[in-house]
N, C-alpha and C positions, 0 to 999 in steps of 0.2 A: 503493500501499500503505498508506503513511504520511499523508497526507493531510488535516487538518482543517479540516474548513468550520462555524463558527459551533458552537450549543448540537448540534446531531446529530452530532457528531462520529464522526469516521472513518468516514461514511458512505461507503460502496459496496464492494461487489460481492465475488461470487462465481464463479469460472469454472464452469459448469455439467457436471459429471461424471458419468456415471450406475454406476461402480461405486470400490468399498471397498476398498480392498485389503491385504494385513496385511503388515505392515514389511518386513525384510528376505529375505523370500523373494522375492520382486518390483524388487528394489533400487530400492523408492520405501517414504515409511512411509504409514502409513494417512494416509487425505487427509481425513476428518471425523473428530469424536469422536463412539466409540460409544456413551457412554451420555450424558444429561444431565448437563452440567456448568457451572456458572458460576467463569467466570474474572475474576482483576483483574487489566488490566497494565499496567504504564507505556507509555506511548507515548512517542518522541523522535523526530518530521519534522525532518529535513536542518535546513530552514530556522526551527526553532522551539528557544529559547535553553534553557530548561527541558522535563523531561518531563511528562507532565500523564497522567491516570488516565482509564483507561475498565473499565466492564465489563462483561463479556459473558457471556452467555448461547445454551450451545450447547443446541437440542434433539437427541436422540439419532442417529447417523449424518447429522447437517451437514443436514438437509435445511431447519432455521432457523434464525436467529440472531439474538441481539439485542442493541444495544450503546450503551449511555447514556453518556451525556455528563457529563465531570467537575464543572458544577453541577446534574447532574439535571433541566434545561427541556429538554432534548431526547432524542429514542428515535430510533434507525435500525433496521429489521426488513424482515431479508431471508428473501425465500421462496424456496429455487433452484428447486422442481420449476414453480413459477407462475415464474418469472422476474420477482421484484416486489419491487422498494422501497418499504418505509412509510417516513414521515418526520413522527416525533409531535411537537408543540410545545405542551407541557404547561403553558405559565403561560397561554397563549392556547386552549388543551384546543380544540387544531384538526390537522387530518392532510393529508397530501396523498399522493400515490400513481405510481410511472412504472416503467416496462419500461425497464433499459439498452440502447441500441440496439445496444452490442458485448456484450453479454452484461455478471452479476456477475463483477465481480470482488474482495478481500477482503486484507485481510491476515493475517486468522484462518484462515483454511481455505487449502489447497495443491491442486492441480487437474492433470491429465496432459498439459497443455502443457509442463511444467515437467520438467527434468532432473534426478532427482535421483543424486548419490553420498555412500555411507556414510563416516563422517569420526568412528570411533567414540561414546563415550558419555560422558554425558555428566551434571549432576544441576542441576536451578533450582526453585527455592520448594520443594525438600526431597520433590523428586521424581525418580525415575531417565528418563534421555530420551536417543536414537537420536540422533545429528549427523548433518546430512546438507549437502554442498554441492547449494545448490541455482541451476541456472542457466535464464534465460528468453533470451530475447532481446533485451533492455536491460541487459543483465549480470549479476551473480552476490551470492547470497545465503546467508548462512548462520543454519542453523535448529535448535533442539533439540524432538525433539518425541518425547512418550510411545507407550510399545507402541497405546494407544487411540486414537491421533490427537489430542491437545490439543495444539498447539504453546505449547513453553514458554519458546522463544525466539526469537527473528529477528535479523537485522541484513545489511543491504544493499541490494540495489536489487529492486524487484517485478518484475512482470509490464509492468504500466505506465510505469516508467522512475522511478518514486517510490523516492528514498530517506531510509531511515532507520533507528528501529530499537524494538523491541518488546521486554519482560520481564514473564513473567509474577510476580506480587506470593502470591498464593497461588490456589487450587486447592482448592472445593468441589465433589463431586460430588452429586446428587440429584436426584431427580425436579421438574422445573420442568412450571407449569400451560400448558393451550393458552390461554390470556389473556394471557397475556405476549407472545405474538407475533400480537398484531390489538390497532388501537385501541381502546381506551376505548371502551362504548356511546356515553357523555351527550356523545364529542366529535364537531365538527363535519368532515367534510371538506370541503377548498377544492380549488380549480384555480391555478393556474398564472394565470389572469385576476384571480383574487378578492383582495383585501386581506388580507392578517391584521388580525384584530378587535380593536380598541383598547381600552385600560382594562385587557386581561390580563396584563399586562409588558413589559420594554422589548423592544424588537421584535427589538434587537442580539442580544441572549440567544438568543436562539432562532430565528433564521435557520438554511437549512441550508447 
């Protein structure tokens, strides 16, 4: 949930779930945002001494999301229906894609493999949210989720056993262009066997 690897920051994952429920009636929060929304998060994995920032853009109902790294060198696009991850390196103008063997998981979305217990109400980034205690096979986390499915804060252990915390700094609702969720047309697709082109910026800042 909280692991960050290079400029593609915070890459990976969304457990694929076919349903998005209303919050309290079924004793779980809405599992993905109901509307297009952009959230700026402060994210701090357990072993990171200082929090870093990530900009996450969600398409309505959580079918796709885009995570931009703090230095804007890389982006990660998650496509839940296609079960596909795309890593984009902007300085090099290249991208690569893959389908995780064990499915998509991501700290910014929830799924029905988790168990939820309501834990009162809260307020984060100026928005009201419902608090939940979340239990996975690796441990517990606490989250505060809006009625329309935006995670505003989360702290603890995720479904992969990674520990850390995140908190929304700002939340902006508004339409998101489909073009944000595909690589730019002038970028080159690379495979694992192809080297990243030289001369387009430091490789270390764009390594996923």
